[in-house]
Biopython code that builds the backbone (N, CA, C, O; Angstrom):
import numpy as np
from Bio.PDB.StructureBuilder import StructureBuilder

atoms = [
    (1, "MET", "N", (19.427, 0.965, -35.483)),
    (1, "MET", "CA", (18.594, 1.186, -34.318)),
    (1, "MET", "C", (17.799, 2.470, -34.553)),
    (1, "MET", "O", (18.367, 3.489, -34.947)),
    (2, "SER", "N", (16.485, 2.425, -34.312)),
    (2, "SER", "CA", (15.619, 3.584, -34.490)),
    (2, "SER", "C", (15.752, 4.509, -33.296)),
    (2, "SER", "O", (15.863, 4.072, -32.150)),
    (3, "THR", "N", (15.737, 5.808, -33.599)),
    (3, "THR", "CA", (15.866, 6.805, -32.537)),
    (3, "THR", "C", (14.791, 7.868, -32.700)),
    (3, "THR", "O", (14.157, 7.989, -33.748)),
    (4, "GLU", "N", (14.608, 8.621, -31.651)),
    (4, "GLU", "CA", (13.691, 9.765, -31.679)),
    (4, "GLU", "C", (14.440, 10.972, -31.152)),
    (4, "GLU", "O", (15.147, 10.882, -30.148)),
    (5, "SER", "N", (14.289, 12.090, -31.819)),
    (5, "SER", "CA", (14.980, 13.314, -31.444)),
    (5, "SER", "C", (14.127, 14.082, -30.444)),
    (5, "SER", "O", (13.010, 14.496, -30.755)),
    (6, "LEU", "N", (14.667, 14.270, -29.234)),
    (6, "LEU", "CA", (13.941, 14.959, -28.169)),
    (6, "LEU", "C", (14.843, 15.987, -27.503)),
    (6, "LEU", "O", (16.059, 15.809, -27.423)),
    (7, "THR", "N", (14.231, 17.066, -27.026)),
    (7, "THR", "CA", (14.988, 17.997, -26.191)),
    (7, "THR", "C", (15.079, 17.394, -24.799)),
    (7, "THR", "O", (14.404, 16.411, -24.490)),
    (8, "TYR", "N", (15.917, 17.990, -23.966)),
    (8, "TYR", "CA", (16.030, 17.483, -22.599)),
    (8, "TYR", "C", (14.689, 17.587, -21.866)),
    (8, "TYR", "O", (14.315, 16.689, -21.112)),
    (9, "LYS", "N", (13.970, 18.694, -22.096)),
    (9, "LYS", "CA", (12.670, 18.869, -21.445)),
    (9, "LYS", "C", (11.685, 17.796, -21.900)),
    (9, "LYS", "O", (10.969, 17.215, -21.085)),
    (10, "GLU", "N", (11.655, 17.539, -23.206)),
    (10, "GLU", "CA", (10.755, 16.515, -23.737)),
    (10, "GLU", "C", (11.123, 15.129, -23.192)),
    (10, "GLU", "O", (10.254, 14.329, -22.846)),
    (11, "LEU", "N", (12.419, 14.872, -23.125)),
    (11, "LEU", "CA", (12.887, 13.583, -22.603)),
    (11, "LEU", "C", (12.480, 13.414, -21.136)),
    (11, "LEU", "O", (12.004, 12.354, -20.729)),
    (12, "ALA", "N", (12.674, 14.467, -20.361)),
    (12, "ALA", "CA", (12.306, 14.409, -18.950)),
    (12, "ALA", "C", (10.811, 14.143, -18.797)),
    (12, "ALA", "O", (10.395, 13.366, -17.937)),
    (13, "LYS", "N", (10.011, 14.790, -19.631)),
    (13, "LYS", "CA", (8.565, 14.587, -19.557)),
    (13, "LYS", "C", (8.178, 13.168, -19.973)),
    (13, "LYS", "O", (7.326, 12.546, -19.340)),
    (14, "ARG", "N", (8.805, 12.655, -21.039)),
    (14, "ARG", "CA", (8.495, 11.304, -21.527)),
    (14, "ARG", "C", (8.874, 10.237, -20.515)),
    (14, "ARG", "O", (8.160, 9.250, -20.341)),
    (15, "LEU", "N", (10.013, 10.445, -19.843)),
    (15, "LEU", "CA", (10.478, 9.457, -18.872)),
    (15, "LEU", "C", (9.929, 9.718, -17.466)),
    (15, "LEU", "O", (10.138, 8.932, -16.543)),
    (16, "ASN", "N", (9.214, 10.856, -17.330)),
    (16, "ASN", "CA", (8.631, 11.234, -16.050)),
    (16, "ASN", "C", (9.715, 11.373, -14.974)),
    (16, "ASN", "O", (9.599, 10.840, -13.871)),
    (17, "ILE", "N", (10.763, 12.105, -15.334)),
    (17, "ILE", "CA", (11.873, 12.360, -14.420)),
    (17, "ILE", "C", (12.190, 13.848, -14.448)),
    (17, "ILE", "O", (11.637, 14.585, -15.264)),
    (18, "LYS", "N", (13.067, 14.292, -13.569)),
    (18, "LYS", "CA", (13.463, 15.698, -13.531)),
    (18, "LYS", "C", (14.428, 16.007, -14.675)),
    (18, "LYS", "O", (15.051, 15.111, -15.245)),
    (19, "LEU", "N", (14.532, 17.287, -14.992)),
    (19, "LEU", "CA", (15.389, 17.724, -16.087)),
    (19, "LEU", "C", (16.853, 17.336, -15.838)),
    (19, "LEU", "O", (17.543, 16.884, -16.751)),
    (20, "THR", "N", (17.318, 17.516, -14.604)),
    (20, "THR", "CA", (18.710, 17.158, -14.298)),
    (20, "THR", "C", (18.940, 15.656, -14.446)),
    (20, "THR", "O", (20.006, 15.222, -14.884)),
    (21, "SER", "N", (17.929, 14.870, -14.076)),
    (21, "SER", "CA", (18.045, 13.419, -14.236)),
    (21, "SER", "C", (18.093, 13.038, -15.708)),
    (21, "SER", "O", (18.802, 12.107, -16.090)),
    (22, "ALA", "N", (17.345, 13.752, -16.530)),
    (22, "ALA", "CA", (17.369, 13.488, -17.971)),
    (22, "ALA", "C", (18.763, 13.769, -18.523)),
    (22, "ALA", "O", (19.285, 12.989, -19.320)),
    (23, "ARG", "N", (19.365, 14.879, -18.104)),
    (23, "ARG", "CA", (20.724, 15.218, -18.566)),
    (23, "ARG", "C", (21.721, 14.137, -18.145)),
    (23, "ARG", "O", (22.577, 13.733, -18.932)),
    (24, "ARG", "N", (21.606, 13.677, -16.906)),
    (24, "ARG", "CA", (22.520, 12.636, -16.425)),
    (24, "ARG", "C", (22.316, 11.322, -17.168)),
    (24, "ARG", "O", (23.274, 10.603, -17.453)),
    (25, "THR", "N", (21.067, 11.018, -17.476)),
    (25, "THR", "CA", (20.765, 9.785, -18.209)),
    (25, "THR", "C", (21.408, 9.817, -19.585)),
    (25, "THR", "O", (21.988, 8.827, -20.030)),
    (26, "VAL", "N", (21.304, 10.960, -20.257)),
    (26, "VAL", "CA", (21.900, 11.106, -21.595)),
    (26, "VAL", "C", (23.407, 10.926, -21.512)),
    (26, "VAL", "O", (24.001, 10.245, -22.349)),
    (27, "MET", "N", (24.029, 11.534, -20.504)),
    (27, "MET", "CA", (25.486, 11.413, -20.364)),
    (27, "MET", "C", (25.878, 9.970, -20.041)),
    (27, "MET", "O", (26.837, 9.444, -20.606)),
    (28, "ARG", "N", (25.138, 9.332, -19.132)),
    (28, "ARG", "CA", (25.460, 7.975, -18.707)),
    (28, "ARG", "C", (25.299, 6.973, -19.849)),
    (28, "ARG", "O", (26.114, 6.063, -20.004)),
    (29, "LYS", "N", (24.251, 7.144, -20.641)),
    (29, "LYS", "CA", (23.989, 6.207, -21.731)),
    (29, "LYS", "C", (24.713, 6.589, -23.020)),
    (29, "LYS", "O", (24.685, 5.860, -24.012)),
    (30, "LYS", "N", (25.359, 7.750, -22.975)),
    (30, "LYS", "CA", (26.158, 8.237, -24.114)),
    (30, "LYS", "C", (25.334, 8.326, -25.399)),
    (30, "LYS", "O", (25.770, 7.909, -26.472)),
    (31, "TRP", "N", (24.120, 8.889, -25.255)),
    (31, "TRP", "CA", (23.286, 9.103, -26.420)),
    (31, "TRP", "C", (23.792, 10.319, -27.177)),
    (31, "TRP", "O", (24.324, 11.255, -26.580)),
    (32, "GLN", "N", (23.627, 10.302, -28.468)),
    (32, "GLN", "CA", (24.142, 11.373, -29.322)),
    (32, "GLN", "C", (23.326, 12.647, -29.106)),
    (32, "GLN", "O", (22.097, 12.622, -29.042)),
    (33, "ARG", "N", (24.060, 13.773, -28.994)),
    (33, "ARG", "CA", (23.432, 15.074, -28.808)),
    (33, "ARG", "C", (23.715, 15.923, -30.040)),
    (33, "ARG", "O", (24.801, 15.863, -30.618)),
    (34, "ILE", "N", (22.717, 16.718, -30.434)),
    (34, "ILE", "CA", (22.855, 17.591, -31.602)),
    (34, "ILE", "C", (22.373, 18.975, -31.205)),
    (34, "ILE", "O", (21.275, 19.135, -30.673)),
    (35, "LYS", "N", (23.200, 19.966, -31.467)),
    (35, "LYS", "CA", (22.840, 21.353, -31.180)),
    (35, "LYS", "C", (21.984, 21.854, -32.340)),
    (35, "LYS", "O", (22.431, 21.842, -33.487)),
    (36, "GLY", "N", (20.761, 22.293, -32.055)),
    (36, "GLY", "CA", (19.846, 22.761, -33.087)),
    (36, "GLY", "C", (20.102, 24.219, -33.439)),
    (36, "GLY", "O", (20.817, 24.920, -32.724)),
    (37, "ASN", "N", (19.507, 24.679, -34.558)),
    (37, "ASN", "CA", (19.635, 26.082, -34.980)),
    (37, "ASN", "C", (18.967, 27.023, -33.980)),
    (37, "ASN", "O", (19.337, 28.193, -33.881)),
    (38, "ASP", "N", (18.004, 26.521, -33.256)),
    (38, "ASP", "CA", (17.304, 27.343, -32.271)),
    (38, "ASP", "C", (18.070, 27.444, -30.954)),
    (38, "ASP", "O", (17.621, 28.121, -30.029)),
    (39, "GLY", "N", (19.208, 26.784, -30.863)),
    (39, "GLY", "CA", (20.036, 26.857, -29.675)),
    (39, "GLY", "C", (19.759, 25.738, -28.682)),
    (39, "GLY", "O", (20.508, 25.574, -27.719)),
    (40, "GLU", "N", (18.712, 24.975, -28.893)),
    (40, "GLU", "CA", (18.380, 23.871, -27.991)),
    (40, "GLU", "C", (19.117, 22.614, -28.413)),
    (40, "GLU", "O", (19.275, 22.334, -29.601)),
    (41, "THR", "N", (19.561, 21.872, -27.430)),
    (41, "THR", "CA", (20.228, 20.603, -27.704)),
    (41, "THR", "C", (19.171, 19.519, -27.813)),
    (41, "THR", "O", (18.286, 19.401, -26.966)),
    (42, "ARG", "N", (19.283, 18.731, -28.871)),
    (42, "ARG", "CA", (18.370, 17.619, -29.066)),
    (42, "ARG", "C", (19.161, 16.333, -28.886)),
    (42, "ARG", "O", (20.336, 16.248, -29.244)),
    (43, "VAL", "N", (18.496, 15.347, -28.328)),
    (43, "VAL", "CA", (19.135, 14.071, -28.034)),
    (43, "VAL", "C", (18.488, 12.999, -28.900)),
    (43, "VAL", "O", (17.264, 12.950, -29.024)),
    (44, "LEU", "N", (19.298, 12.152, -29.493)),
    (44, "LEU", "CA", (18.776, 11.021, -30.253)),
    (44, "LEU", "C", (18.606, 9.852, -29.282)),
    (44, "LEU", "O", (19.568, 9.179, -28.910)),
    (45, "VAL", "N", (17.361, 9.636, -28.888)),
    (45, "VAL", "CA", (17.043, 8.617, -27.884)),
    (45, "VAL", "C", (16.576, 7.355, -28.597)),
    (45, "VAL", "O", (15.656, 7.419, -29.411)),
    (46, "PRO", "N", (17.190, 6.210, -28.310)),
    (46, "PRO", "CA", (16.728, 4.962, -28.915)),
    (46, "PRO", "C", (15.282, 4.668, -28.493)),
    (46, "PRO", "O", (14.917, 4.830, -27.328)),
    (47, "LEU", "N", (14.475, 4.236, -29.454)),
    (47, "LEU", "CA", (13.078, 3.930, -29.157)),
    (47, "LEU", "C", (12.956, 2.804, -28.134)),
    (47, "LEU", "O", (11.991, 2.741, -27.373)),
    (48, "VAL", "N", (13.933, 1.931, -28.129)),
    (48, "VAL", "CA", (13.924, 0.823, -27.161)),
    (48, "VAL", "C", (13.937, 1.372, -25.730)),
    (48, "VAL", "O", (13.264, 0.839, -24.848)),
    (49, "ALA", "N", (14.700, 2.430, -25.512)),
    (49, "ALA", "CA", (14.788, 3.018, -24.183)),
    (49, "ALA", "C", (13.455, 3.629, -23.775)),
    (49, "ALA", "O", (13.051, 3.535, -22.616)),
    (50, "LEU", "N", (12.774, 4.254, -24.726)),
    (50, "LEU", "CA", (11.475, 4.846, -24.423)),
    (50, "LEU", "C", (10.420, 3.768, -24.201)),
    (50, "LEU", "O", (9.582, 3.891, -23.307)),
    (51, "ASP", "N", (10.459, 2.709, -25.016)),
    (51, "ASP", "CA", (9.488, 1.625, -24.889)),
    (51, "ASP", "C", (9.678, 0.870, -23.582)),
    (51, "ASP", "O", (8.704, 0.554, -22.898)),
    (52, "SER", "N", (10.931, 0.578, -23.231)),
    (52, "SER", "CA", (11.173, -0.185, -22.002)),
    (52, "SER", "C", (10.772, 0.618, -20.776)),
    (52, "SER", "O", (10.331, 0.049, -19.777)),
    (53, "HIS", "N", (10.924, 1.945, -20.844)),
    (53, "HIS", "CA", (10.516, 2.770, -19.705)),
    (53, "HIS", "C", (8.999, 2.767, -19.577)),
    (53, "HIS", "O", (8.478, 2.725, -18.463)),
    (54, "ASN", "N", (8.293, 2.809, -20.678)),
    (54, "ASN", "CA", (6.825, 2.770, -20.630)),
    (54, "ASN", "C", (6.337, 1.436, -20.109)),
    (54, "ASN", "O", (5.341, 1.386, -19.387)),
    (55, "ASP", "N", (7.019, 0.347, -20.459)),
    (55, "ASP", "CA", (6.623, -0.974, -19.997)),
    (55, "ASP", "C", (6.784, -1.132, -18.493)),
    (55, "ASP", "O", (6.026, -1.860, -17.851)),
    (56, "SER", "N", (7.781, -0.442, -17.933)),
    (56, "SER", "CA", (8.023, -0.595, -16.501)),
    (56, "SER", "C", (6.912, 0.035, -15.675)),
    (56, "SER", "O", (6.760, -0.287, -14.497)),
    (57, "HIS", "N", (6.139, 0.923, -16.272)),
    (57, "HIS", "CA", (5.028, 1.554, -15.564)),
    (57, "HIS", "C", (3.706, 1.093, -16.153)),
    (57, "HIS", "O", (2.750, 1.864, -16.235)),
    (58, "ASN", "N", (3.658, -0.143, -16.554)),
    (58, "ASN", "CA", (2.487, -0.693, -17.199)),
    (58, "ASN", "C", (1.339, -0.831, -16.203)),
    (58, "ASN", "O", (1.527, -1.317, -15.088)),
    (59, "ASP", "N", (0.153, -0.401, -16.617)),
    (59, "ASP", "CA", (-1.002, -0.438, -15.724)),
    (59, "ASP", "C", (-1.411, -1.864, -15.371)),
    (59, "ASP", "O", (-1.894, -2.112, -14.266)),
    (60, "SER", "N", (-1.224, -2.803, -16.297)),
    (60, "SER", "CA", (-1.637, -4.171, -15.996)),
    (60, "SER", "C", (-0.806, -4.745, -14.857)),
    (60, "SER", "O", (-1.315, -5.508, -14.035)),
    (61, "ARG", "N", (0.458, -4.382, -14.808)),
    (61, "ARG", "CA", (1.308, -4.834, -13.698)),
    (61, "ARG", "C", (0.814, -4.221, -12.393)),
    (61, "ARG", "O", (0.731, -4.899, -11.369)),
    (62, "ASN", "N", (0.487, -2.937, -12.441)),
    (62, "ASN", "CA", (-0.028, -2.281, -11.247)),
    (62, "ASN", "C", (-1.388, -2.855, -10.869)),
    (62, "ASN", "O", (-1.692, -2.998, -9.684)),
    (63, "ASP", "N", (-2.205, -3.185, -11.861)),
    (63, "ASP", "CA", (-3.511, -3.779, -11.580)),
    (63, "ASP", "C", (-3.360, -5.118, -10.868)),
    (63, "ASP", "O", (-4.110, -5.412, -9.937)),
    (64, "SER", "N", (-2.407, -5.924, -11.295)),
    (64, "SER", "CA", (-2.209, -7.218, -10.636)),
    (64, "SER", "C", (-1.736, -7.027, -9.199)),
    (64, "SER", "O", (-2.131, -7.776, -8.304)),
    (65, "GLN", "N", (-0.895, -6.028, -8.983)),
    (65, "GLN", "CA", (-0.456, -5.746, -7.611)),
    (65, "GLN", "C", (-1.627, -5.257, -6.768)),
    (65, "GLN", "O", (-1.745, -5.607, -5.594)),
    (66, "ILE", "N", (-2.486, -4.450, -7.371)),
    (66, "ILE", "CA", (-3.652, -3.947, -6.647)),
    (66, "ILE", "C", (-4.582, -5.099, -6.302)),
    (66, "ILE", "O", (-5.093, -5.171, -5.185)),
    (67, "ARG", "N", (-4.807, -6.005, -7.255)),
    (67, "ARG", "CA", (-5.666, -7.161, -6.980)),
    (67, "ARG", "C", (-5.086, -8.024, -5.863)),
    (67, "ARG", "O", (-5.814, -8.501, -4.992)),
    (68, "GLU", "N", (-3.775, -8.218, -5.897)),
    (68, "GLU", "CA", (-3.111, -9.017, -4.861)),
    (68, "GLU", "C", (-3.265, -8.364, -3.489)),
    (68, "GLU", "O", (-3.566, -9.036, -2.502)),
    (69, "LEU", "N", (-3.056, -7.055, -3.437)),
    (69, "LEU", "CA", (-3.200, -6.345, -2.166)),
    (69, "LEU", "C", (-4.653, -6.345, -1.698)),
    (69, "LEU", "O", (-4.920, -6.459, -0.501)),
    (70, "GLN", "N", (-5.597, -6.216, -2.643)),
    (70, "GLN", "CA", (-7.010, -6.236, -2.279)),
    (70, "GLN", "C", (-7.393, -7.591, -1.687)),
    (70, "GLN", "O", (-8.171, -7.659, -0.736)),
    (71, "ALA", "N", (-6.845, -8.667, -2.254)),
    (71, "ALA", "CA", (-7.116, -10.003, -1.717)),
    (71, "ALA", "C", (-6.589, -10.116, -0.288)),
    (71, "ALA", "O", (-7.247, -10.702, 0.572)),
    (72, "LYS", "N", (-5.416, -9.560, -0.034)),
    (72, "LYS", "CA", (-4.863, -9.586, 1.320)),
    (72, "LYS", "C", (-5.714, -8.766, 2.278)),
    (72, "LYS", "O", (-5.937, -9.168, 3.419)),
    (73, "VAL", "N", (-6.190, -7.610, 1.809)),
    (73, "VAL", "CA", (-7.052, -6.764, 2.646)),
    (73, "VAL", "C", (-8.346, -7.502, 2.965)),
    (73, "VAL", "O", (-8.815, -7.468, 4.103)),
    (74, "ASP", "N", (-8.931, -8.173, 1.962)),
    (74, "ASP", "CA", (-10.158, -8.933, 2.196)),
    (74, "ASP", "C", (-9.946, -10.044, 3.218)),
    (74, "ASP", "O", (-10.792, -10.269, 4.083)),
    (75, "ALA", "N", (-8.813, -10.739, 3.116)),
    (75, "ALA", "CA", (-8.510, -11.802, 4.078)),
    (75, "ALA", "C", (-8.356, -11.230, 5.488)),
    (75, "ALA", "O", (-8.827, -11.820, 6.460)),
    (76, "LEU", "N", (-7.698, -10.084, 5.588)),
    (76, "LEU", "CA", (-7.529, -9.451, 6.900)),
    (76, "LEU", "C", (-8.866, -8.966, 7.454)),
    (76, "LEU", "O", (-9.098, -9.031, 8.661)),
    (77, "ASN", "N", (-9.749, -8.478, 6.577)),
    (77, "ASN", "CA", (-11.081, -8.065, 7.030)),
    (77, "ASN", "C", (-11.877, -9.244, 7.562)),
    (77, "ASN", "O", (-12.582, -9.116, 8.562)),
    (78, "GLU", "N", (-11.770, -10.404, 6.894)),
    (78, "GLU", "CA", (-12.434, -11.614, 7.394)),
    (78, "GLU", "C", (-11.896, -12.003, 8.765)),
    (78, "GLU", "O", (-12.657, -12.330, 9.675)),
    (79, "LEU", "N", (-10.573, -11.961, 8.898)),
    (79, "LEU", "CA", (-9.953, -12.294, 10.187)),
    (79, "LEU", "C", (-10.401, -11.317, 11.266)),
    (79, "LEU", "O", (-10.687, -11.720, 12.394)),
    (80, "LEU", "N", (-10.463, -10.040, 10.926)),
    (80, "LEU", "CA", (-10.908, -9.026, 11.879)),
    (80, "LEU", "C", (-12.350, -9.282, 12.308)),
    (80, "LEU", "O", (-12.683, -9.168, 13.487)),
    (81, "SER", "N", (-13.194, -9.624, 11.354)),
    (81, "SER", "CA", (-14.597, -9.906, 11.667)),
    (81, "SER", "C", (-14.719, -11.093, 12.625)),
    (81, "SER", "O", (-15.463, -11.026, 13.603)),
    (82, "SER", "N", (-13.998, -12.169, 12.348)),
    (82, "SER", "CA", (-14.074, -13.338, 13.227)),
    (82, "SER", "C", (-13.509, -13.028, 14.615)),
    (82, "SER", "O", (-14.031, -13.517, 15.617)),
    (83, "GLU", "N", (-12.467, -12.234, 14.683)),
    (83, "GLU", "CA", (-11.897, -11.868, 15.981)),
    (83, "GLU", "C", (-12.836, -10.960, 16.765)),
    (83, "GLU", "O", (-12.894, -11.033, 17.993)),
    (84, "ARG", "N", (-13.571, -10.105, 16.057)),
    (84, "ARG", "CA", (-14.554, -9.263, 16.746)),
    (84, "ARG", "C", (-15.672, -10.123, 17.335)),
    (84, "ARG", "O", (-16.125, -9.881, 18.454)),
    (85, "GLN", "N", (-16.118, -11.135, 16.570)),
    (85, "GLN", "CA", (-17.152, -12.043, 17.078)),
    (85, "GLN", "C", (-16.648, -12.783, 18.313)),
    (85, "GLN", "O", (-17.367, -12.934, 19.300)),
    (86, "ARG", "N", (-15.400, -13.239, 18.238)),
    (86, "ARG", "CA", (-14.809, -13.954, 19.369)),
    (86, "ARG", "C", (-14.709, -13.034, 20.586)),
    (86, "ARG", "O", (-14.973, -13.457, 21.712)),
    (87, "ALA", "N", (-14.329, -11.782, 20.358)),
    (87, "ALA", "CA", (-14.220, -10.820, 21.456)),
    (87, "ALA", "C", (-15.583, -10.538, 22.073)),
    (87, "ALA", "O", (-15.689, -10.382, 23.289)),
    (88, "ASP", "N", (-16.634, -10.471, 21.243)),
    (88, "ASP", "CA", (-17.988, -10.256, 21.767)),
    (88, "ASP", "C", (-18.415, -11.418, 22.654)),
    (88, "ASP", "O", (-18.993, -11.203, 23.719)),
    (89, "ILE", "N", (-18.136, -12.648, 22.224)),
    (89, "ILE", "CA", (-18.477, -13.831, 23.023)),
    (89, "ILE", "C", (-17.726, -13.801, 24.352)),
    (89, "ILE", "O", (-18.302, -14.079, 25.404)),
    (90, "CYS", "N", (-16.441, -13.464, 24.299)),
    (90, "CYS", "CA", (-15.634, -13.405, 25.529)),
    (90, "CYS", "C", (-16.159, -12.320, 26.461)),
    (90, "CYS", "O", (-16.178, -12.499, 27.679)),
    (91, "GLU", "N", (-16.581, -11.208, 25.897)),
    (91, "GLU", "CA", (-17.106, -10.121, 26.729)),
    (91, "GLU", "C", (-18.391, -10.550, 27.434)),
    (91, "GLU", "O", (-18.597, -10.228, 28.604)),
    (92, "LYS", "N", (-19.259, -11.282, 26.716)),
    (92, "LYS", "CA", (-20.493, -11.776, 27.333)),
    (92, "LYS", "C", (-20.172, -12.749, 28.467)),
    (92, "LYS", "O", (-20.830, -12.728, 29.508)),
    (93, "ARG", "N", (-19.169, -13.596, 28.271)),
    (93, "ARG", "CA", (-18.773, -14.549, 29.319)),
    (93, "ARG", "C", (-18.238, -13.813, 30.540)),
    (93, "ARG", "O", (-18.514, -14.205, 31.674)),
    (94, "VAL", "N", (-17.474, -12.749, 30.311)),
    (94, "VAL", "CA", (-16.919, -11.967, 31.424)),
    (94, "VAL", "C", (-18.047, -11.315, 32.205)),
    (94, "VAL", "O", (-18.037, -11.325, 33.436)),
    (95, "VAL", "N", (-19.024, -10.745, 31.497)),
    (95, "VAL", "CA", (-20.154, -10.099, 32.181)),
    (95, "VAL", "C", (-20.921, -11.127, 33.014)),
    (95, "VAL", "O", (-21.312, -10.854, 34.148)),
    (96, "SER", "N", (-21.130, -12.312, 32.437)),
    (96, "SER", "CA", (-21.838, -13.374, 33.157)),
    (96, "SER", "C", (-21.038, -13.814, 34.385)),
    (96, "SER", "O", (-21.610, -14.001, 35.458)),
    (97, "ALA", "N", (-19.732, -13.977, 34.238)),
    (97, "ALA", "CA", (-18.888, -14.399, 35.359)),
    (97, "ALA", "C", (-18.874, -13.339, 36.453)),
    (97, "ALA", "O", (-18.885, -13.667, 37.639)),
    (98, "GLU", "N", (-18.850, -12.055, 36.051)),
    (98, "GLU", "CA", (-18.868, -10.987, 37.056)),
    (98, "GLU", "C", (-20.199, -10.979, 37.807)),
    (98, "GLU", "O", (-20.225, -10.734, 39.013)),
    (99, "ALA", "N", (-21.299, -11.244, 37.109)),
    (99, "ALA", "CA", (-22.603, -11.300, 37.773)),
    (99, "ALA", "C", (-22.647, -12.455, 38.764)),
    (99, "ALA", "O", (-23.147, -12.299, 39.878)),
    (100, "ASP", "N", (-22.122, -13.624, 38.365)),
    (100, "ASP", "CA", (-22.059, -14.774, 39.282)),
    (100, "ASP", "C", (-21.207, -14.446, 40.495)),
    (100, "ASP", "O", (-21.582, -14.762, 41.624)),
    (101, "ARG", "N", (-20.067, -13.818, 40.270)),
    (101, "ARG", "CA", (-19.184, -13.439, 41.375)),
    (101, "ARG", "C", (-19.888, -12.507, 42.343)),
    (101, "ARG", "O", (-19.802, -12.675, 43.560)),
    (102, "ASP", "N", (-20.593, -11.514, 41.786)),
    (102, "ASP", "CA", (-21.283, -10.545, 42.647)),
    (102, "ASP", "C", (-22.389, -11.221, 43.462)),
    (102, "ASP", "O", (-22.588, -10.884, 44.629)),
    (103, "ARG", "N", (-23.123, -12.189, 42.847)),
    (103, "ARG", "CA", (-24.156, -12.929, 43.585)),
    (103, "ARG", "C", (-23.539, -13.740, 44.724)),
    (103, "ARG", "O", (-24.043, -13.732, 45.847)),
    (104, "TRP", "N", (-22.448, -14.439, 44.425)),
    (104, "TRP", "CA", (-21.795, -15.247, 45.451)),
    (104, "TRP", "C", (-21.201, -14.364, 46.551)),
    (104, "TRP", "O", (-21.230, -14.729, 47.726)),
    (105, "TYR", "N", (-20.666, -13.207, 46.170)),
    (105, "TYR", "CA", (-20.104, -12.292, 47.163)),
    (105, "TYR", "C", (-21.206, -11.784, 48.096)),
    (105, "TYR", "O", (-21.040, -11.722, 49.314)),
    (106, "ALA", "N", (-22.341, -11.423, 47.478)),
    (106, "ALA", "CA", (-23.464, -10.938, 48.293)),
    (106, "ALA", "C", (-23.956, -12.040, 49.230)),
    (106, "ALA", "O", (-24.263, -11.786, 50.395)),
    (107, "GLU", "N", (-24.028, -13.269, 48.707)),
    (107, "GLU", "CA", (-24.472, -14.403, 49.528)),
    (107, "GLU", "C", (-23.479, -14.680, 50.664)),
    (107, "GLU", "O", (-23.886, -14.993, 51.783)),
    (108, "ALA", "N", (-22.189, -14.566, 50.377)),
    (108, "ALA", "CA", (-21.163, -14.847, 51.383)),
    (108, "ALA", "C", (-21.140, -13.788, 52.469)),
    (108, "ALA", "O", (-20.735, -14.083, 53.594)),
    (109, "ASN", "N", (-21.556, -12.578, 52.177)),
    (109, "ASN", "CA", (-21.514, -11.501, 53.161)),
    (109, "ASN", "C", (-22.806, -11.371, 53.965)),
    (109, "ASN", "O", (-22.915, -10.493, 54.821)),
    (110, "LYS", "N", (-23.779, -12.230, 53.700)),
    (110, "LYS", "CA", (-25.005, -12.219, 54.510)),
    (110, "LYS", "C", (-24.672, -12.772, 55.892)),
    (110, "LYS", "O", (-23.787, -13.613, 56.048)),
    (111, "PRO", "N", (-25.372, -12.300, 56.847)),
    (111, "PRO", "CA", (-25.187, -12.891, 58.185)),
    (111, "PRO", "C", (-25.563, -14.374, 58.163)),
    (111, "PRO", "O", (-26.367, -14.802, 57.335)),
    (112, "LEU", "N", (-24.987, -15.143, 59.061)),
    (112, "LEU", "CA", (-25.182, -16.596, 59.099)),
    (112, "LEU", "C", (-26.644, -16.974, 59.244)),
    (112, "LEU", "O", (-27.111, -17.917, 58.606)),
    (113, "PHE", "N", (-27.358, -16.255, 60.069)),
    (113, "PHE", "CA", (-28.762, -16.562, 60.284)),
    (113, "PHE", "C", (-29.574, -16.424, 58.989)),
    (113, "PHE", "O", (-30.426, -17.259, 58.688)),
    (114, "LYS", "N", (-29.290, -15.334, 58.213)),
    (114, "LYS", "CA", (-30.024, -15.095, 56.971)),
    (114, "LYS", "C", (-29.625, -16.128, 55.915)),
    (114, "LYS", "O", (-30.436, -16.521, 55.077)),
    (115, "ARG", "N", (-28.366, -16.558, 55.969)),
    (115, "ARG", "CA", (-27.922, -17.574, 54.999)),
    (115, "ARG", "C", (-28.610, -18.895, 55.276)),
    (115, "ARG", "O", (-28.981, -19.609, 54.344)),
    (116, "LEU", "N", (-28.783, -19.224, 56.523)),
    (116, "LEU", "CA", (-29.373, -20.508, 56.872)),
    (116, "LEU", "C", (-30.892, -20.510, 56.757)),
    (116, "LEU", "O", (-31.481, -21.494, 56.309)),
    (117, "PHE", "N", (-31.527, -19.410, 57.161)),
    (117, "PHE", "CA", (-32.991, -19.407, 57.221)),
    (117, "PHE", "C", (-33.643, -18.410, 56.266)),
    (117, "PHE", "O", (-34.858, -18.218, 56.308)),
    (118, "GLY", "N", (-32.856, -17.786, 55.420)),
    (118, "GLY", "CA", (-33.350, -16.927, 54.355)),
    (118, "GLY", "C", (-33.977, -15.718, 54.757)),
    (118, "GLY", "O", (-34.419, -14.941, 53.911)),
]
sb = StructureBuilder()
sb.init_structure("model")
sb.init_model(0)
sb.init_chain("A")
sb.init_seg("    ")
for serial, (resi, resn, name, xyz) in enumerate(atoms, 1):
    if name == "N":
        sb.init_residue(resn, " ", resi, " ")
    sb.init_atom(name, np.array(xyz, "f"), 0.0, 1.0, " ", f" {name:<3s}", serial, name[0])
structure = sb.get_structure()
């Protein structure tokens, strides 16, 4: 199995995780650690682990999710547009009905003589 020698800091940066998480990952996966002459501990990380982590954050996967969400947003925008048109039509009907009501109310409150003989 091919490995790459990384410090904990380098590993954390490559995996895009915190330093403490990198240390825990090394312990959990039981990767081999080597104390260097410079005093830094280096970890032999299998390339498979680095490759699989990069694949999980693949842009094409995110792009497909973005396209899917954009399609949903577009569908919702169409629905919103049609509902706004429907609301405008209903508002016009309400205004017309209120005008009719006001005319009939005014006519009903006229004295009888004016209603009959104008």
